[in-house]
C-alpha positions as CSV (number, residue, x, y, z in Angstrom):
1,X,6.4,7.5,59.1
2,X,8.6,4.4,59.7
3,X,10.5,4.3,63.0
4,X,12.7,1.8,64.7
5,X,11.1,0.0,67.6
6,X,13.2,-0.6,70.7
7,X,13.3,-1.4,74.4
8,X,15.5,1.1,76.4
9,X,16.8,0.3,79.9
10,X,19.6,1.4,82.1
11,X,22.7,-0.8,82.3
12,X,26.1,-0.8,84.0
13,X,29.5,-1.6,82.5
14,X,31.8,-4.2,83.8
15,X,35.1,-5.7,82.7
16,X,35.0,-8.6,80.3
17,X,37.5,-10.3,82.6
18,X,38.5,-9.3,86.1
19,X,41.4,-11.2,87.6
20,X,43.4,-11.0,90.8
21,X,47.2,-11.1,90.5
22,X,48.5,-13.0,93.4
23,X,52.0,-14.1,94.6
24,X,52.6,-17.8,93.9
25,X,55.8,-17.9,96.0
26,X,56.8,-16.2,99.2
27,X,59.6,-13.7,99.6
28,X,60.6,-10.1,99.7
29,X,58.9,-7.9,97.0
30,X,61.8,-6.1,95.4
31,X,60.2,-4.2,92.6
32,X,57.0,-3.0,91.1
33,X,57.4,-2.7,87.3
34,X,54.1,-1.1,86.2
35,X,52.3,2.2,86.7
36,X,49.2,1.9,88.8
37,X,46.1,2.4,86.7
38,X,47.9,2.0,83.4
39,X,47.2,-0.4,80.6
40,X,49.3,-3.6,80.4
41,X,49.5,-6.5,78.0
42,X,49.4,-10.2,78.8
43,X,52.8,-11.4,79.8
44,X,54.1,-8.0,80.9
45,X,56.2,-7.9,84.0
46,X,54.4,-6.5,87.0
47,X,56.4,-7.4,90.1
48,X,59.8,-9.0,91.1
49,X,60.1,-11.1,94.1
50,X,63.6,-11.9,95.6
51,X,65.1,-14.8,93.6
52,X,68.0,-15.6,95.9
53,X,66.3,-18.1,98.2
54,X,64.6,-19.7,95.3
55,X,67.8,-20.1,93.4
56,X,69.4,-21.8,96.4
57,X,66.4,-24.1,96.7
58,X,66.8,-25.0,93.0
59,X,70.6,-25.7,93.4
60,X,69.8,-28.0,96.4
61,X,67.2,-29.8,94.3
62,X,69.6,-30.3,91.5
63,X,72.3,-31.6,93.9
64,X,69.8,-34.2,95.2
65,X,68.9,-35.2,91.7
66,X,72.6,-35.7,90.8
67,X,73.0,-37.8,93.9
68,X,69.9,-39.9,93.0
69,X,71.2,-40.3,89.4
70,X,74.6,-41.5,90.8
71,X,72.8,-44.1,92.9
72,X,70.8,-45.3,89.9
73,X,74.0,-45.7,87.9
74,X,75.6,-47.6,90.7
75,X,72.7,-50.0,91.2
76,X,72.6,-50.7,87.4
77,X,76.2,-51.7,87.4
78,X,75.8,-53.8,90.6
79,X,72.7,-55.5,89.1
80,X,74.6,-56.4,85.9
81,X,77.6,-57.7,87.9
82,X,75.5,-59.9,90.2
83,X,73.5,-61.3,87.3
84,X,76.7,-62.7,85.9
85,X,77.7,-64.2,89.3
86,X,74.2,-65.7,89.6
87,X,74.6,-67.6,86.4
88,X,77.8,-69.1,87.9
89,X,76.0,-69.9,91.1
90,X,78.5,-67.6,92.9
91,X,75.6,-65.8,94.8
92,X,72.2,-66.7,96.0
93,X,69.0,-65.8,94.2
94,X,68.0,-63.6,97.2
95,X,71.2,-61.5,96.9
96,X,70.4,-60.8,93.2
97,X,66.7,-60.1,93.9
98,X,67.7,-57.6,96.7
99,X,69.9,-55.7,94.3
100,X,67.1,-55.6,91.7
101,X,64.8,-54.1,94.3
102,X,67.5,-51.6,95.3
103,X,67.8,-50.6,91.7
104,X,64.1,-50.0,91.4
105,X,64.1,-47.9,94.6
106,X,66.9,-45.9,93.3
107,X,65.1,-45.1,90.1
108,X,62.0,-44.1,92.0
109,X,64.1,-41.8,94.2
110,X,65.5,-40.3,91.0
111,X,62.0,-39.6,89.7
112,X,61.1,-37.8,92.9
113,X,64.3,-35.8,92.8
114,X,63.5,-34.8,89.2
115,X,60.1,-33.6,90.3
116,X,61.6,-31.5,93.1
117,X,63.9,-29.9,90.5
118,X,60.9,-29.1,88.3
119,X,59.0,-27.7,91.3
120,X,62.0,-25.5,92.2
121,X,62.3,-24.3,88.6
122,X,58.6,-23.3,88.6
123,X,58.9,-21.5,91.9
124,X,61.9,-19.6,90.6
125,X,59.9,-18.6,87.5
126,X,57.1,-17.4,89.8
127,X,59.5,-14.8,91.3
128,X,58.7,-12.7,88.2
129,X,55.0,-11.9,88.4
130,X,53.5,-11.1,85.0
131,X,50.1,-10.0,83.8
132,X,47.8,-13.0,83.0
133,X,45.6,-10.8,80.7
134,X,45.7,-7.5,78.9
135,X,43.8,-4.7,80.6
136,X,43.9,-1.8,83.2
137,X,45.8,-2.4,86.4
138,X,44.5,-1.5,89.8
139,X,46.3,-0.2,92.9
140,X,49.3,-2.2,94.1
141,X,48.3,-4.0,97.4
142,X,51.9,-4.5,98.5
143,X,54.7,-2.0,98.5
144,X,58.4,-2.7,97.7
145,X,60.2,-4.3,100.6
146,X,57.2,-6.1,101.9
147,X,57.4,-9.8,102.7
148,X,54.7,-11.5,100.6
149,X,53.3,-15.0,101.1
150,X,51.2,-17.5,99.2
151,X,48.3,-17.6,101.7
152,X,45.2,-15.5,102.0
153,X,47.3,-12.3,101.9
154,X,48.9,-13.0,98.6
155,X,46.9,-10.4,96.5
156,X,49.3,-8.0,94.7
157,X,46.9,-6.1,92.4
158,X,44.0,-6.6,90.0
159,X,43.6,-6.3,86.2
160,X,40.3,-5.5,84.4
161,X,40.0,-6.2,80.7
162,X,38.1,-3.3,79.1
163,X,38.3,-4.2,75.4
164,X,35.9,-5.6,74.8
165,X,33.8,-4.3,77.7
166,X,30.5,-5.8,78.9
167,X,27.3,-4.1,79.9
168,X,25.0,-5.9,82.3
169,X,21.3,-5.0,82.4
170,X,17.8,-6.5,82.8
171,X,14.4,-6.1,81.3
172,X,11.1,-6.5,83.1
173,X,8.9,-9.5,82.5
174,X,6.2,-7.5,80.8
175,X,8.7,-6.0,78.4
176,X,9.1,-9.4,76.9
177,X,5.6,-9.1,75.4
178,X,7.2,-6.7,72.9
179,X,9.4,-9.5,71.5
180,X,8.4,-12.4,69.3
181,X,7.5,-15.4,71.4
182,X,8.8,-13.4,74.4
183,X,12.3,-14.6,73.6
184,X,15.6,-12.7,73.6
185,X,17.8,-14.0,70.9
186,X,19.5,-12.9,67.6
187,X,16.2,-13.2,65.7
188,X,14.2,-11.0,68.1
189,X,16.9,-8.5,68.9
190,X,18.3,-6.9,65.7
191,X,20.9,-4.9,67.4
192,X,22.1,-3.3,70.6
193,X,23.0,0.3,71.0
194,X,24.8,1.8,74.1
195,X,24.3,5.4,74.8
196,X,26.6,7.2,77.4
197,X,25.7,10.0,79.7
198,X,27.0,12.6,77.3
199,X,24.4,11.6,74.8
200,X,26.8,11.2,71.9
201,X,26.3,8.8,69.0
202,X,25.3,5.4,70.3
203,X,27.9,2.6,70.3
204,X,27.1,-0.6,68.6
205,X,27.2,-3.8,70.6
206,X,25.8,-7.3,70.6
207,X,24.1,-9.6,73.1
208,X,26.4,-12.3,74.5
209,X,24.3,-13.6,77.4
210,X,20.6,-14.0,78.3
211,X,19.5,-15.8,81.5
212,X,17.5,-18.9,81.0
213,X,14.8,-17.9,83.5
214,X,13.1,-14.8,85.1
215,X,14.4,-13.7,88.5
216,X,11.5,-14.6,90.8
217,X,12.4,-11.8,93.3
218,X,12.8,-9.0,90.8
219,X,10.6,-10.2,87.9
220,X,13.4,-9.4,85.4
221,X,15.5,-11.2,82.9
222,X,19.2,-10.7,83.2
223,X,21.1,-9.8,80.0
224,X,24.6,-8.8,79.0
225,X,25.9,-7.1,75.9
226,X,29.5,-6.8,74.6
227,X,31.0,-3.9,72.7
228,X,34.5,-2.9,71.5
229,X,36.2,-0.3,73.6
230,X,39.7,0.2,72.1
231,X,40.2,3.7,73.5
232,X,38.9,2.8,77.0
233,X,36.2,5.5,76.7
234,X,34.0,3.3,78.8
235,X,35.2,2.2,82.3
236,X,33.8,-0.5,84.5
237,X,31.0,0.7,86.8
238,X,29.6,3.4,84.4
239,X,25.8,3.7,84.0
240,X,24.7,3.7,80.4
241,X,21.5,3.5,78.5
242,X,20.9,0.2,76.6
243,X,18.6,0.2,73.6
244,X,17.5,-3.2,72.2
245,X,16.5,-2.8,68.6
246,X,13.5,-5.0,68.1
247,X,12.3,-4.0,64.6
248,X,10.5,-1.3,62.6
249,X,7.0,0.1,62.7
250,X,5.2,2.0,59.9
251,X,2.2,4.4,60.0
252,X,3.2,6.2,63.1
253,X,3.9,9.9,63.8
254,X,6.7,11.7,65.6
255,X,5.6,14.6,67.8
256,X,7.8,16.8,70.0
257,X,7.8,15.6,73.6
258,X,6.8,19.1,74.7
259,X,3.6,18.9,72.7
260,X,2.4,15.7,74.4
261,X,0.5,16.4,77.6
262,X,-0.9,14.2,80.3
263,X,-4.2,14.1,82.2
264,X,-5.9,11.6,84.4
265,X,-7.3,10.0,81.2
266,X,-3.9,9.5,79.6
267,X,-1.8,11.3,77.0
268,X,-3.2,13.9,74.6
269,X,-2.2,16.7,72.3
270,X,-3.9,19.9,71.1
271,X,-4.8,19.9,67.4
272,X,-6.2,22.8,65.4
273,X,-9.8,22.2,64.4
274,X,-11.5,23.4,61.2
275,X,-12.5,26.6,62.9
276,X,-8.9,27.3,63.9
277,X,-9.6,26.5,67.5
278,X,-7.6,24.2,69.8
279,X,-9.1,20.8,70.4
280,X,-7.7,18.1,72.8
281,X,-7.0,14.8,71.1
282,X,-6.2,11.6,73.0
283,X,-3.2,9.8,71.6
284,X,-1.5,6.4,72.2
285,X,2.2,6.9,72.7
286,X,5.1,4.5,72.1
287,X,8.8,5.0,72.8
288,X,10.8,8.2,72.6
289,X,12.7,8.8,69.3
290,X,15.3,11.4,70.1
291,X,13.3,14.4,71.3
292,X,10.0,13.2,70.0
293,X,7.3,10.8,71.1
294,X,6.3,8.0,68.8
295,X,2.5,8.4,68.4
296,X,1.0,5.0,67.7
297,X,-2.7,6.1,67.4
298,X,-5.0,9.1,67.7
299,X,-3.6,11.1,64.8
300,X,-4.0,11.1,61.1
301,X,-2.0,12.6,58.3
302,X,-2.5,16.4,57.9
303,X,-3.4,17.0,61.6
304,X,-2.1,20.3,62.8
305,X,-0.6,19.9,66.3
306,X,0.0,22.8,68.6
307,X,3.6,22.9,69.7
308,X,4.3,26.4,71.2
309,X,2.8,28.4,74.1
310,X,1.1,25.3,75.4
311,X,0.7,26.8,78.9
312,X,-1.8,29.3,77.5
313,X,-3.8,26.8,75.4
314,X,-7.3,26.0,76.4
315,X,-10.0,23.9,74.6
316,X,-11.7,26.0,71.9
317,X,-9.0,28.8,72.2
318,X,-8.3,30.5,68.9
319,X,-5.0,29.4,67.3
320,X,-2.8,31.1,64.8
321,X,-1.0,28.9,62.3
322,X,2.6,30.1,61.9
323,X,4.4,29.3,58.6
324,X,7.5,27.1,59.0
325,X,10.6,29.3,59.7
326,X,8.6,32.4,60.6
327,X,9.1,34.1,63.9
328,X,6.1,33.2,66.2
329,X,4.1,36.0,67.8
330,X,4.6,36.2,71.5
331,X,1.8,34.9,73.6
332,X,-0.1,33.1,70.8
333,X,-0.2,29.3,70.4
334,X,1.5,28.1,67.3
335,X,0.8,24.9,65.4
336,X,2.7,22.5,63.2
337,X,1.7,19.5,61.0
338,X,1.8,15.9,62.0
């Protein structure tokens, strides 16, 4: 039998992006425009902060800019007039130079006034708080009517991007021995499957991060996978099973998990001997494949493995082979082929 080889570990989902939405200007919070816990798109309006004080600040900045512009225009005219008088020796060079300096100062003052207007315009635009990314919103941290600020207490809500969603997990150092050159990359990992708690069909993902070193405290390599989540069926914080597909293996057998027993010497199964009696057979197990163990060694084609009534099986106990599909006799061990 050919089976897929894999490494299976437990992982936890997390948002591909997790951002804090904060107030960038202070003022009274007038409105919350989204439903808490709902999906939003980038650019969507979330909150409205009172615009009135910011509009007044913008008007004042524009008035200052107009005053500075008038001063520049005046100094330009004065400079031109004094330049003509200087050519006629009607004024001193110092008087002309002073006016040139005054004109330069006026232009610098205008630039500062223009910057203050731009700053006031930005502050006014910040009064409408929008979503920086698409995702699922969190609980609002401020209620309507609250005075918000731009300090440490500026948090309004959070947004988590869930499509795509990430799964963070790790594999033990000794598990790396099952990979070519002990490396986790696109060549050694052929695919990633995510299995949720309900056990439904696995979701396909891909590796998007592998740490460059082993965690010395835990002895594990940190990894992360990414998968599409358009219907938000996965939420951040969920525990899932992650299966790294590492290749295929031929010449193995699939045996029901219930038929594989354990002893102090390791795993074994009961097979039917030539005399129709039960015989214990040590086996080398690999991974699980659905409800079966992958048996790497200890069996050969045609072996009859006892799968039913194992609690009553003892070495050299007689075994009745039941045809496939037939109803087993109660209390008698039944066997199936490997």
